[in-house]
C-alpha positions, 0 to 999 in steps of 0.5 A: 238452666240459668235459674238452676245455676242461680239456685246452686250459687246461692246454696254454695254461698250459704254453705260458705257462710255457714262454714265461716260462722262455724269456724268463728264460733268453734275457733274465734270465740274460744280463742277470745275467751282464752285471750281475755282470761290471760289478760285478766290474770296478768292484771290481777297479778299486778299491784295497780288497783285500777287494773285489778278492778278493770279486770273484774269488769272484763271477767264479767263480760267474758263470763256473762256476755260471750256465752249468750252472744255465741248462742245468739249467733248459733241460732241465727247463722247455724240453725237459721232460726228466724229473728221473730222466733220466741227463742231468738227474742228471749236469748237476745233479751238475755244478751242485752240484759247481760250487756247492760249489767256488765256495762253498769258494773264497769262504770261502778268500777270506774266511779271511785270515792275520791278519798280512795283514789290513788295518785295517777289513777283514773276516776270518773266523776260520780255525776257523769257515772250516774248520768251514763247509767241512766242513758244505758238503762233507758237505751237498752230498755227502749231497744229491747221493748221496741225492736225485739218485742214490738212495743208501740214506742211511738205512743210511749214517746208521745206520752213522754213528750206530753208528760215531760212538760208536767215532769219538768215543772214538777222537778224544776229544782231537781233538774236544775241541780242535775244540770248544774252538777254536770257543769260542776263536774265538767268545769271542776271549780272544786273537788273532794277534799277542798275547803269551801265557803258558801254563804254562811257555811264553811267546810270540806267537800266530802262528796259530789253527786248529781243533786248536791255537794256535801260539806263537813264543817269544823264541828263535824256536821254535814251540810248538804248544798244543792248543785243549783245553789253552788252553780249560781252563787259565789263560792270561796275555795281556800285550797284551789291552785294554791293550798297556802292560806292567809289568816288574820289575827288582831290584837291591841296593846297600850300606847306606851309600847313602841310599835317596833318592839311589839312587832318584833315580839309578835313576829317571834311568836308567829315564827315559833308557832307550829304550822305557821309557814315561814316563807312567805313570812308573817307580816305585822302592821298597825291597822288603827288607833283605838281611842275608845280603848286607848290602844294601838290595834295590830294585825297579824297576817300569817300563812298556813298550809293545813286549813283544818288547823286554822283554829288551833293555830290561832289559839296557839298564837293567842296563848303565846301572846299572853306569855310574851306580854307577861315576860316583856311587861306589855300592857293590854288596854282596858275597856273605857266602859269600866271605871276604877276608883284608885289613887295614884299609889295603887296605879303605880307598879309595886316593888317586887323586890321583897317577893323575889327575895322571898322566892329565892330564900324558899329554894333549897339551892339558894337557901344556903347562900349568904344573905348578901348574895340573895339580896343582890340576885333579888335586886337585879332579877325579873319575873319571866313566864314561858309557855309549854313548847316554847324554846328559850335558847337555840343550840349554838347560841349564847346565854343572855342571862341566868334563869332560876326556875320557880315553877314548871319544867324545861328540858335540855336537848342536843341535835344528832344525826345517825347516832352522831352528835352535832356540836354547835359552832360559836356564833354571834352573841345571843341578846335581847328577849329569849327566842321563841322557836319550835322544833316542828317549824324552825330549827333551833340550831346555829348551823341548821343541820339537815336530817337531825333529831333531838336527844334529851340530856336532862330535865330541870324543875323548880329550884334548879337553874341554867345559863351558867355557860355565859360565865365562859368567854366565847362559849356557846350553849351545846344544847337547846332548852325547851319548856315542857311545862308552863314555867315561871322563872327569875331572870338575871341579865348577863352583866349583872350576874357576872358582877354578882359572881365576881364579888362572891367566890363561893357562888363562883366555885359552885357555878364552876362545879355546875359547868363541869357537871353539865359538860358531862351530860353530853358524853354521859348521854352518848354512853347511855345510848351505846349501852342501850344499843349493846 
């Protein structure tokens, strides 16, 4: 009787277990599929790309893994098929293959190209993704072969143990790169997008994988550096922690020029160059006296944020240095290895008065002027050169002299904000050499208004002139003046030009007419804009 009761109890327990597994398969699995489907549909409706990709991975799990899992449970707990049966092993093998496929697909969705990662989005490093793939493939392969199909894994492991020594020696460099890649991914001394210098190579990181780091140089060539070298040698990271980069430029000038004058001119050039950061400000210092060239060597230390534009900014600086040396009569030292056979008269600077007088007489605007006026202008004028994109005068400043354009072109612009013209307020007199400002880095405007843009009034070309507003007492310029094409001009100092105008009534009347005409440019431009909007 006791044995019969035990048999009945076991039968009841088996029946209860059968009911539970049947209930789970009939209700639990379909309910889980519905919940996953609702979850996936909700994520796909959102704009978050990371959730959309994760939803695709979960959809793979739902469509491929759950059906095979249900079939495996039915065979074992409903139909009570032995685990060693061929049908069970085949179904379980397919189940593990689908689990492996779904896991690899999810890793693929998590491992993103760093250039396509949105800020705040999770992205697994590529080297960790590749390592995880390898572990999953090996783990599932060993389990299916050993646990399901009874392969002699002990012999396989023994063979691998012996062969691993040979493989280790054969793939020593590859394994070293793999281990170094894991440490680089964990420590993150640099990331994709950073600018690096390793040995003689300099470039931007475009890819990091388990074997190597790829750099794109300034010449757009690709340099492949093994991880073993990156982990062993020193690497300079230009953009880690702080993207601010200091660039050094060296120039030389003759002994005859006072260092403070040269430093002031170089500082104005740096502040006027697009891409140069103004805080911290550029720093100019004397580094040595070049006795072989009879010169003083200066070092320009400037800061920039876009490391890719370093060469372009350097070119812009050196270009502006040339124009500044021409305007300010700065001499660049000659090399002492070159010998010049000249007498003292050739070394003296020639008289430019005849050339200035000839240039003025050839201009239609001045050809009608009396000879005495042309001679006075030529006597007091100086040749000035300006490069394109240089600012001669900021809006709201006072003219320091009168400019007569010989070659090139300038434009007159006024600042405005939301259709409202911003009228500059009077400020201190504008003295010294012309300011070099640029609208992309500095605000050539007296009060520095926020959220403004430039509106062009007119353009002046060869034969035209500007600076007439200096004849009005305490009257700043309502417009800024920017060079649009390399310009060569005659410049007459304010005091000299006022003296010339006061002694020539005809010239004074023409200047008054010009002042009235230029004053009409601002309302005329405003009316033109209103007409365009209508």
